[in-house]
N, C-alpha and C positions, 0 to 999 in steps of 0.2 A: 504494500499500500504506499503510494507515494504521497509525501506531505501530510500524513495522517496526524502529525502533531501541530499543524497549522490551525489556528483558531478561525472558525468561520462564523461571521455575525451577519444577521439580517437586521438592517437599519429600519425597523419598522414596528409599529405596535398593531398592525393589521392581523387579525386572526385568519383571514383568508390567505394572505401571503405566507403566514407561518404554516398553515395546512398544506399549501402547495409545496414549500420547501421541504417538508417532512417526506415527501414522495421520493426524494433522493436517498433517504436513509443514511445520511451523513450527519454526524453530530454538529449542532450549531447552537448559537445563543442569539437571543433577540435583544435589541436595545433601541428605545424609542429616540429618534433624532429630535433635538430641540432647535428647530429652524423656523424662520419666518416664512410662511408660505404665501404671502401676499404677492399677487402679480405685479411686475414692473410696469411703469407706464408704457402702453403700446405693445406689451408682450403678448404674442399669440398663445393660445391654449397649448399648442404643441411645444413651443419654446419653453413655456412655463414648466410642463412636465419633465422635459429633458433637463432643465436647470435644477429643479427640485430633486430629481433622482441623484444627480452628481452631488448637490449639497448635502443631502441625507448621508450618502456614503462617505463623504469627506469629513462631515461633522463627527460621525461615530468612529471613523478611522483614527482621528486625533486622540480619541480616549483609549484606543486599543492598538498601540504601536505593533506592527508586524502581522496583524490579523487581516484576513481577507474579508472586506465588508461589501455587502450588497445593498444598494439603494434602488428604490423603484417608485415610480409615480404614474398614475393613469388619469387621462382625461378623455371624455367623450365629446365628440362635436357633431352637430348637424349643420353641414356647411362649414362656416367659419364661427358658428355660435357655440360656445361651450354648453354642455349639458351637465348640470350638477346632480348631487344626491337629493332627492325630493324631501326627505325628512318627515313627511306626513302622508296619510292616505290621500287626502284631497290634492296635494301637489303631485303625487305619483299618478293619480287619475289624469290630471291635465298633461303631465309629461308623456304618458303612454298614448293619450289621444293625439298629441302633437307628433309623436313618432310613428304612429300607425301609417304603414305603407311607405316609410321613409328609409333612406340610406344613412346609417350612423357609422361614424368612424371612431374606433377606440384606439387610442395612442398609449401604448405601454412602454414607458421609458425605463431603461435599465442602466445602472452604472455599477462597476465593480472596481475597487481599489485595494491596494495593500499598503497605501501611504506613499509609495513611490510611483507606481504605474497606475494609470486610470484608463479604463475602457468604458465606453457607453454607446448605446444604440436605442433606437425607437422602433418597436414592432407595431405595425398597423393592422387591426382587425376590421374588416368591412362587415357590418351586420345590416341586413335588409330585413326590416320588420314587415310582416304581412299585414294586411288590412285586419284591424282588430275591431270587434263589436264592443259596445259599452258593457254588455253582459260578461264578456271574456275578461275585459279589463278589471272589472269590479271582483269577479271571482278570483282571478289570478292574485290580485292585491290582497284579498282576504286570506287566501291560502298561504302565500309566501311572504307577504310583508317585506318587500325589497326596499325599504325606505332609506337604507344606508348604502344604496347601490346607484351609481350614476347610470341614467337611462331606465331606472325602475324595473330591470329585468335581470334576474340572476341566471346567466347562461349555464351555470354548473348545476342548476335545478330546474324547475318547472318552467322558468323563463325561456328556456330553449324552444318551447312550443309556440312562442310568439314570433319566431324568426321564420322567414321564408327561405333564407340562406345566409351563410357566413363564409368568409374566406380570410385566410391569414397564413403566412409562412410558419407560424408557431401557434397551434391551436390552443395552447395553454395560456397564451397571452391575454385573452379575454377575461380571465379570472384575476388578473393582476400581476402575475409573475411568469414571464415567458421562459419556461423550463428548458426547452430545447436550446435556445439562445444562451441562457445562463450557464448550462453545462459546457457549451462551447467556450464561453468567456472564462469559466473557472479553469478549463484546461490550459488557457493562456497564462494562468497563474500557477501552473504545476499541480493543480488539484483535479485529479481525474475522478469524477463522481462514481463512475462504475466500479473502479478498483477500491474506492474508499467506503462503499456502502457497507453497512453492517446489519 
């Protein structure tokens, strides 16, 4: 096992990203990054996600010298308009009504650093929502309560039934942590996930 003594840290407090990283079966710790996530003047949603993923990784890397740190951030956009987390049933109703029949892009920005080297990328997932009835929207929201999810649809759950189709170079990106891409990036730091799984 190569680099099995190297500490791996996920710079996130997201339970979804933690669950995703657990699929690698490689020991890791989580540490919540303390950064300002306010968009800069004129900053696009995509640029914001990329910047935040880098800042999260760098902020936590400073606290754990020598560790490999993963930072990630995701934004959803309808055209150039960012789509946030609804936070409530009523706002989720409005959001899904707006997204019905629309093409939404989810940008999953990823950054990995060991304090010396930094790699970053952005994986785009194209989600095409089918035409949704009010009855479907209300029933889905009652069942799954996706109020902490941008776009009001959990692709890892029943929300997948709201889609007409999806496409991405990394099908895990939609859930917030692109694992195929991350495994490639970790190999660049000498950490082979396959050989270090336990």
